[in-house]
N, C-alpha and C positions, 0 to 999 in steps of 0.2 A: 401258561402260568409258569413263573420262574422257579428256581430251586428253593428260594426262601419260603415261597408259598407251599411247596411240596413238603418241606420240613414242618411247616406250621400244621398242615393237615395230619401228618404222622403223629405229631405231638398231641394234637387234639384227640386223635383216636386213643392214644394211651391215656390221656386225661379222662376221656369219657368212660373208659373201662375201669380206671381206678375209682372214679366217682361211683359207678355202679357197684363195684366190689365193696367199697367202704360202706355203702348203704346196706348191702346184704349182710355184711359182718355185724353191723350194729343191730339189725333186726333179729339175727339169730341169737345174739347175746341177750336180748330183752325177752324173747319168747321162751326159751328153754332154761334160762337161769345160768348164772355165771359158772357154777361148779359142774353141772351136768354137761353144758355146752362145751366146756373146755375139754372134757374127755372125748366127747363124740366128734367134735369138729377141730381138734388140735392140729391134726395133720393138714387138713384143708385150709385152716386159718393161716398156718405158717406159710403155705405156698402163696395164698392170696396176699399176705402182708409183704412178701418179697416182691410180688408183681406190683402191689400198690406203691411201694417205695420206688421201684424202677419207673413206674408211670409218673409219679410225682416229680422225679428228677428230670425226666424228659419234658414233662409239662412246663416246668419252671424255665427251661431253656428256650421255649417258643418265643420268637422275636415279635410276635403280635399279640393281640388280645382276642378273647372269645366272649360273645354275649349270648346268653341262653334265656329264652322266654318259655316258661312252663305254663303260663296262663293263656287262655284263649283271648283273642282280641274282640272287643265288643263292637257292635255296629256303630255306636256313638262314642267310641273311645277317643280321648284327647291325650296327646302326649305320647311318650315312648313306653309307657307301662313301667314294669319293675324288672328289667332283665338283670341276670346275675353276670357279673364281670369277672373273668378269669384271665390271668396273665401275670408275667413277672413285672416287678417295679420298673425294670429297664424298658420293657416294651410299652408299659403304660405311660412312662415319661416321654417316650418317643412319639406316641400318638397324641399326647396332650398338646403337641405343637400345632395340631390341626383342629384343636377343640375350639369351641366358641368362647369368647371372653366374658361371658355372663357370670353371674355369681351363683349359679345353680350348684347345690352341694353334691348332687349325684354325678360322679365322673362319667358314667355311661351316657347320661343325657347330654352332658357337655360335649362329648366326642361326637355323638350323633347329630346334635344341633350344628356343629361346625362343618359336617360333611354331607348332610342330608340333601341339600339343594344345589350342590355343585354339579355341573354337567359331567356325566360319566359315560364311558363306552362299554357296551356289553360284548360278549364273545362274538356276536355277529357284526359288530361295528356300529350298531344303532346307538343313538344318544338318548340317555334317560337320566334318572336321578336315583340315588340310594333310597330316598323316602318312598317313591312309588314302588320300587321293587320289594322293599322290606314290608310294606303293607300287603302286597300280593303274596309274599311268602307266608306271613302270619295268618292271612285270611284263607288262602287257597292252597298253600304249600308249594307254590311254584319256585323252584331253585333258580339261582342266578349267580353269575360271575361278572364283576364290574371292575374297571380300572378308572380310578378317580384322579384327575390332575389337581393335586392340592396346591396350597400357596407355596411361594418360594421355589417353584419349579419341582416340587416333590410329587410322588405318585403313591397312591394307596390302593391295594388290592382288597376287594370286598367279595366274599363268597357266602351265599346264604343257602342252607339246606334244612331239611326236617329230619329229626331223630325221634321217631315215634310221634308223640303228641307235642314234642318240643320243637321250637324254632331256634336254629343256631346260626350265628353270624360270625365269620372270621374276618378280622381286620388286620392287615399286615402292611407295614411301611416298606414299600418296594422302590424307594428312590434310586435313580441311576441304574435301574435294571432293565429299562426299556419295556417293550411289550413282551408278552409271554410267547415262548417258542412252542411249536407244535408237539415236540417230544416231551417237554416239561408238562404240557397240558395233559398229555396221556398219562404220565406218571402220577400227576395229582389226582386224576380221576380214579386211578387204581387205588391210591391211598385213601381217598375219600370213601370208596366203597368198603374199605376195611374197617370203618368205624363200627359197623354193626357186628363185626366178627369177634371171636374170642381171641385173647392175647396169643395163644399158640398159632392160630391162623394168621394173625398179624405178623409174627416173626417169620412164618413161612413166606408170606408175601414180600417182606423186607429182604429175605434171602434171594428172592428172584428180581428185586429192584435193579434198574440199570445203573444206579449210582453206587459207588463203593461204600460198604458199611461193615463194621467190624467191632469186636469187643476184646479188650485186653484186661488182664488182671491188674490189681493195684501194684504188683511188682513189675509190670511192664511186659508180661508174657501174653502173646496172642492166644486167645481162647476160641474165637469164632470169627468167621468172615464170610461174606456172601460171594457169589460167583464174580460179580463186577470187581470186587477187591482183588480176588485171585488173578483176574485177567490184567488188572492194572499193575500188579507187582510181578506178573509173568511167572506165577507159581503153578506147578503141575496140579496140585490139589491142596485141600486144607491141611492134611497131615504134613505135607512138605513145608507149607508156610509156617505151621506151628513148630516143626523141628528146627528150622532155620530162624524162627522168630522174625520173619520178613515184615518190615515196616514200610508203609507207603512214603513217609517223609520223616527225616531224622529229627524234625522239630516236634513231632507229635508226642514223644515221651515227656518232654518238658510241659507241653500243653496238658497232658493227662495228669501230671503231678500237680499242676496249679489248679486244675479242675477239682481234684480230690481234696486239696487243701482248703479251697474256698467254698466248695459245695455248689458252685455255679458253673454253667457251661462256658467254655472258652472257644472263641471263634477267631481265626486268623486266615489271612490270604497268603497263599504260597504259590510259587511257580514250580511245577513238577513235570518231568518228562514222562508222558504216558502214551503207550502205543506208538512210540517213535516221534512224538510231537511234544513240544513244550506248551503246557497248558496252564492256565491260571485256575487254581483250585482253592475253594474255600473249605478249610478244615474245621470241623466242629468236634470238640471233646466234651462229652456229657457224663457227669458222675452218676453211676448206677450201683447202689448197694455194695460199695467197696471196689467196684470195677469201673471201667471207663468205656463208654460206647463212643465210637468214632464214625463220622460220616464225611464224605468228600463230595462236594458239589462242584461240577465243572462250570466255572464262571468266566471262561475265556471270552466268549462273545460279550458277556456282561462287562468284563473288565475292558475289553477293546472299545465297547461303546462308551464306557465311563471315561476312559482316557481321551477318546475322540471328542466327547462332550466337554471335557475339561479344556482341551486345546481350543475347541470352538469358543467356549465361554471366555477363555483367556484372550484369544485373538479379538473377540468381540469387545471385551472390556478395554484392551489396549487400543483398538481402533477408536472407541468412544473417547478414550483419554487424550487422543491426539486432536480431537475436535476443540475448536475455540468456543463452541456453544455449550452451555451447561445442560447436562442430561441427568434426569432423576427417574428411577423406575420404582413404583410402589406396587406391592403385591395385593392380592385379594383382601388381605386383612388391613390394607391401607398403610402398611409399614414400608419404610424405605428399604429396598433390597439391593439397590445399586445406585451409585452416583459416580460421575467422572470428576477429574481434577478441576475442570473449568467450572463445574457447579459449585464446588467448595470455594473456589476463588471469587466467583461472582458475588456470592452471598457472605464471604468471609466467615465461614463456619469452621469449627474445630473438627478435625478428622476423628478424634476420639469420640466426640459426641455423635457424629454421623455413623460411626461404626456400631453404635448401640441400636441402630435401625429404628429411629423414632417414627411415630405415626405421621401421616400427612398433616393432621390437625396440629400436632405438637410442633412440627416444623413451621407452620404458618404462625403459630403463637410466638415462637422464639424470634422469628423475623420481625414480628410486630413489636415485641418488647425492645428490640434493638433499633427500632425506627428505620427499618429498611423496606417496608412494604408501602405501596401507595396509600395515601390518606383516604379513609373510607368513613362515611358518616355513620353507617350501621355495619360495624365489623362483623358482628355475629351473623347477620344475614348473608354478608359477602362470603364469609368462611363456609357457611352451610352450602352456599351455591358452588363453591370450589369442590367440596367433598361430594356433592351430588353428581359430579361428572362420572363417578364410578358406575352409576346406574344408567347413564345415557346410552341408548341403543344407536342413535343416529350419530352422524359426524359431529365432533365437538368443535365449535368455532374457535378461531384464534382471537387473541386480543393483545393490547399493548399496556404495559405497566410503566407509569412515570414515577420513578423512585424519588424519595426526598433529596438524594444527592445529585439529582439532575439527569441521571441515566435513564434511558428509554429501552425497555426490554420487550421483545416479541415473545409471547408465551403461546406455545402450541401444545396441544394434548391429543393423545390417541390411546385407544384401548390396546393393552399389551396382549400378544397372542397367548400367553400362559395365564392370563387373568391379571387384573389390576390396571394400572394407568402409567403411561409414559409421558413425562412432561419435559418439554424442550424450552430452554431460556436462551434467547439470542440477543446479545447487546447490540442494538442498532443506533446507539448514540452518535458514534462517529459517522455512520452512513447517512443518518438523517441530517447531521450537521453539514456534511459535505454536500448533500443534495440541496440543502437550503442555500449554502454558499454558491453552488453551481447555478441554481435558479436565479440567485441575486446577480451573479456574474453575467448570466445570459441577458437579464433585464438591463444591466448597465451597458452591455455591448449593444443591445438594440437601441437604447436611448442614445448612446454615443454615435452609432451609425446614422440615426435619424437626424442628428445635429450636423452631420457632415454636408458640405456643399457638393461633394462628389456623389454620383449615383453608384451604389454598390449592390451587387447581386452575387450570391454564392450558390454554385451548382455542385451536386454530388457527382460521383463518377458514373452514375446511371443517367446523368443528364437532367435530373429533376431539381427544381428550385428548392433550396433549403432556407435561404435568408435573403432579404432585400430591404432597403431603406426607403424613406419617403422621397429622397432626392432622385432616386432611380425612377420612381413613378412620375414625378413632376418633369424630369428632364425629357422623357420620351412620351409624355402625355398619355399614360396608360390608364386602363380601368383596373383598379385594385381587385375587383371581383374575379378577374381572370388570372390573378397571381397567387393562387392558393398553393399549399404545400405540395400538391401533386402535379403542378404545372411543369411541363417539360421545356427544354430549350427550344425545340421546334415550335411549340405553341407561342413562346415569347418572341422568337425571331419573326414569326408571321405577323405579330403585332408591330414589330419595328420596321418592317419593310416599307410602309408608306413614307417614313422619314428618311430611310437609307436603304435603297433597293439593291445593294451589291450582295447578291446571294453567295458569291464565292467567299466573301469575307466572313459571312455568318457561318458557312460550312467549315472554314478554317478554324473559327473560334470553337465550334462544336467538337471538332477533332481534338483540339487542345483540352477540352473538358472530359471527353469520353475515352480517348485513346490513352492507355496506361504506359505506352512506350516512353523511354527517356527522351527520345527525340521530340515527341509531341509535348511532353510536360516541361516546357521551358517558358520563362517569362517573355511575353511578346506584347507589343503595343504599336500604336500609330495614331495618325490624326486624320479625321474625316470631316467633311462638310455636309450638313444635312440639307434637306430640301427647303427647310425654313430659314436658311442662311446662317445657321448656327455652326460654329467651329467646335468640334468635339475631339478630345483626346481620350483614347481607350487603352486599357491595360488588362491582360490576362496573367494571373500569377497562380501557380500550383500551391496548394496548402498541404501540410504534413499528413492529414487524414485522408488524402486522396481526392478531396474536393478542389474546386477551382474558383478563385476570386475573379470576378469581372467588374471592372470599375470604369466609369465614364465621368469626364469633367468638362464642363462648358468653359471654353477659353475664348469665347467670342469677344468679350470686352478686353481681354488681355491682348488679343491680336490687334484690335483697333488701336489701343494705346501704343502697342509696339510699332505699328505702321506710322502713327503720328510721331513718335520719338525718332523713328528712322528718318522721316522727312526733315524733322528739326535738326537732327545730327548732320544730315547732308547739307542743310542750309548753313549751319554753323561752320562746317568744314570749308564750305566755299567762302564764307566770310573770313575765316582765319587765313585761308590761302590768299585772298585779296589783300588782307592786312599785311601779310608777310611780303607779298610782292610790292605793296605800296611802300613799306619801310625800306625795302632794298632799293627801290627806285629813288626814294627821297634821300636816302643815305648816300647813294652814288652821286646824285645831283648836288648834294651838299659838299661832298669831299672834293670835287673838282675846283669850285671857286674858293673853298676854304684853303686848299693847298696853295692856290695862287696868292691869296691874301697873306698867308703865313710866310710864303717865300719872299714876297716883296718887303714884308715887315722885317724879316731877318736881314735882307740886303741893306735896308735903310739903317738898321741897328749896327750893321758892320761898317758903316761909313762909306759904302761904295759910291754913293751919290753925293758925298761931301759930309762935313761935320754938321751935327744937329745941335740945336740949343738944348739946354737942360730941360726946359719945359717940354720940348719936342721928344726928348728921350723918355721922359716920364710917361707921356701919352703913348709913345711907341711900345713901352713896356706893358702898358695896359692892354694894347692890341695883341701883343704876343701872348700874354696870359689868357686872354679871352679865346684866341684861336687855339691855344693848347687845350683848354678845357673843352672847347667845342669838338676838337679832333678826338679827344679821349671819349667824349660822349658818343660820337658817331661810331667809333670802333666798338664800343660796348653794344650799341644798338645792332650793328652788323653781326657781332658774335651771337647775340641772343636770337636774331632772325635765322642765322645759319643753324643754330642748335634746334630751334623749333621746326625748321624745315628738314632736319636730319641730314644736313650736308656739310657739317663741320668735320674736319680731319685733325686728329691728334697724333703727335709724333712721340710714341712711347719709347723711353730709354731709361737707363739707370740714372737717377737724379739724387744729388747730394742735398738733402733738405736743409742741413745746417748752413751750407754755402749760400743757398737762395735767401735764407733768413738774414744773413749778414749783409748781403748786397741790398736787400730791401731796406734794412735799417740805415745803411749809409745814404741811400737816396732820400729817405724821409726824415733824416735827422735835421737837415737844414730847415724844413718846414716846421718841425717841432720847436726849434729854437726861435724861429720868427714868431710863432704863436705862443711862446713862453710856456711850453708844455714839456714835462719831463718824459723822456723816451728811454725805455729799458729793453735790454735783450736778455732772454733767459733760455739758453739752449742746453739740454741735458748732454753730459759728456758721453762720447761713444755713440753718437747719433748715427743710425744706419741709413743706408740708401733705400729709396723707394722706386717703384716703377711708375713712370708717368711722363707727361709732357711738361718739360721744364718751363717753357714760356707761359703755359696756362697756369701752372702752379704759382709762378712769380706774379702773374696778373691777379690771381686770387688773393695773394698776400697784399699786393698794392691796394686792391679794393677794400680789404679789411682795415688796413692801416689808415687809408684816406677817410673812411667812415669814422674811425675812432678819433682821429684828429679833428674832424669837422664837428663832432658832438662833444668834444672836451673843452672845458673853460681854461682860462689862464691859471697856471699853477697846478693843473691836473696832471695825471700820469697815464701814459699808454705803454703797455708791455707787450712785446712780441716774443713768443717762446715756442719751444718744441720739446717733445718727449716721445718715448717708445713704450707701448703697452702690449705685450704679447706679440701677435702677428700684425699689429697695426702701429702706425706712427701718426702722431697728432701734432699739429701746430695751431696756435691760438693767438688771438689779439684781445687784450683786456684794456678797458678804459675806465676812468672814474668820472665819466660824464653824467648827463642828465638821466640816462637809462630809458627804458621803454615800459609803457603800460601794457597789461595783458592783451588788450585788443590790438595794439600795434604789433606786439610780438607775433600774433596769429597771422599777420599779413606781411611780416618782415621780408620773407623770401619770395614774395610775388613781384612780378614785373611792374615797373612804373609806380611803385608805392614808396613814398619817402616820408620819414617822420618829421622833417622840418621844412619841407618845400624848397630846400636849397639844392637839391639834386634831383636827377631824373628817377631815382629809385631803382637803378639797375645793378648796383654793386652786389648786394646780397643775393639777388636773383641769379647773377652769373656765378657767384661763389657756389651756390647749391648745384647748379647745372654742371659746373666743371668737376665738382667732387663726385657727383653721380656718374659722370662719364669715366672717371678714374676707378669706379667700383667702390667708392667711399661714401661718407655721409657727413652732415654738418649738424652741430647742436648749438643752441643759443640759450644763454642764461642772462636775465636782466632784471633789475629792480629799479623803479623810479627813484632818482636822487642818489643812487649808489653807483651805478655804472652798468656796463654791458660786457659780456664775454662771449666770443664766438670761437668755436673749436672745430677744426676740420680733421677728419680721420682718413688715412690712406693705407691700403694694404702694403705690407713690406715683403711678402713672399714673392719671389721672382720665378715666374714660369710654372710653378706647381700649383699651390693653393692660392690662386690669384682671383681677383674679381673679374667681371666680364670686360671685354675690350670695348673701346669707344664705339667701334662699328656695331658690336652686339647691343650696347646700350641705346645707340641711336635707333637701331631696328626695333628694340623693345618700346622705345618712346613713341616711335611712329605708329606702332600698333595700338598704343594707349590713346594717343591723341587723334588718330584717324578712325572714327566710328565706322563699323562695317554695316553694310546694308542688311536689314533683317530679311530672312527667307519668308517670302509671302506665299510660297507654294503650299497648297493644301489639297487633300484628296477630295475630289468632287464626287457627288453621288452618282452611281451608275445609272444608266438609262435602261 
């Protein structure tokens, strides 16, 4: 039993003595008469009044209450009877915190109703209740000492004894004092035994008590002290302490003064060095008939336990405040005794209101008023069910609350170790939303995979199948029953062996699935041919979570089409080669007789064989014109054939583009005048040189001018111009002729395509080929009835940033026009 209980028992002893003495004094006054009794008992009465005043002062300082039953308990008694209640208002107010909340007017009954049925521990450690022990005390006189764990984590010490025919119950609030120590228990037993002794004997026992006790006068002089006090102040004897007026603590005189002024006991905690150690001492100053009695209770262990408990509670509360889940703890009286920050945030409740410790039912009512609880058809029944969890002995099930604002809370409840209920609120809105989104995503992925033509299977690092689509099953003609979630790669590989029996390949794929080394976890693929003549492309690809994707695609039809296209390309290549050879041969065969005819015609025109008649000269001019056109056509055909064959040679030099334009204009001016067409030359000043073949560039200009003159009507205009733009130089030919329709423009640069059937259609085709060989390009703009403009662009940079050479372009063109044979090699199934 702790120091406060010891103090309570001492005060009870004084109180019991004072009660008996007061009764005796009253009896003597009634029996003998006021005048005669005053003479006979004056001296004794004076002494008893002093002792009574002293006992009353000590009794009023007791921190607990005392209940005394003077009547016997009946066999069929109901209730608590009519005990007399003694104690100071402060002690009564302290114990009222543990009382029942009923409207019973009797304070003793309210306190007993609140504590009677709470589990309590007796001195042997057994669990019992105050009601059972109190009934035993009143019926059989059996004493007891109990420790009751009250609400809000507080403790009540209950001691029951008999005093003659009376039953006496001491109730003391012993919060944060822990369990009784053995030494304190012995001191309490000694003080309890002093209840039946005379006051003189009680003072003698107090003088031998192990706790310091003393008395000082109203002027602050030490009058009496016990041996424990003298040892604490290290005094030789009481006379030495009186002479030097040695005080245990310098704060006690002020406490004594206040105790005398108020008439109430003063209690304060002090830290004092006693016996060479710093101890936590609870000093008590009790006013007694103009003097002050002092007691010092060693509360070091109690204070250490209290501070440790405070630190533990603070750490516990801070830990709970860091949680994102709301935590609320309700005591045995169903009042809120703790809540963390997340709880107030979840429910958006005011801290000031929560600090008032509302009851569990009031909290539910407030949340319902603010429309924050789930909708309930019978709120009263639901509320009663929530509050009924305080009586549940079994595990309390969890449930979910769907709030009006759309949030979903997981509500978990459990019995609190100190009594009451702990309720946990976890906001699972985001978790459930993410889970729904995840499940939806998985379903979308599964549906997407099932729509793929490729067979897909995903294996974990343990080699077990995690995912597969329908195409995988169909491609390998598998039984879906054998492709459960627990199927291993070895099981599936055994199913695939009939179609592809290369065990080494399956072992290599398994290593890429199960081997975590960086060398194994690389993307790998290949092409195989199954025993059913299907061509399959496979791919293994490591995934971020350690899994591996294995994909198969049936390319049998693609391979067949590829082989067919290869054969067709080879046939077309052969036909194109024959065409080129044919054109070369025909052109060569045409050039020889054409040169002969043109030579003899020129000799005749020169008069080598004599003068010709005018009619003969006119016919000879037609022959020369026809042979010239034919010679020009044959040259173009040969050039085009050489370009397509990749055997043309260009002589790249620095070329003055303006000079070539002026020469071309001089040659074509006569034709323009004969056709009554206006011919203009538009050359930008400071025209730079370009890199190219002078003869081919001149040939390109001649082709463009010839086309423009041929498509222009009398009175039309043909313009030949050049300009520079950045790193390129451009020359163009514009006419005001009939123009081209969009479909004709699309085929204008193709070989043997002519817009008026008056030419072979090689001019623009050669223009494009020559520009591409120079690293340039050609653009065409034309509108029917308005005219046509053809613009050629050539690079101007010499040697550094230039286009590809003719040889490079010819090689590139050969690669484009010469189809390569498709690789028909595939991996055959192993035997």
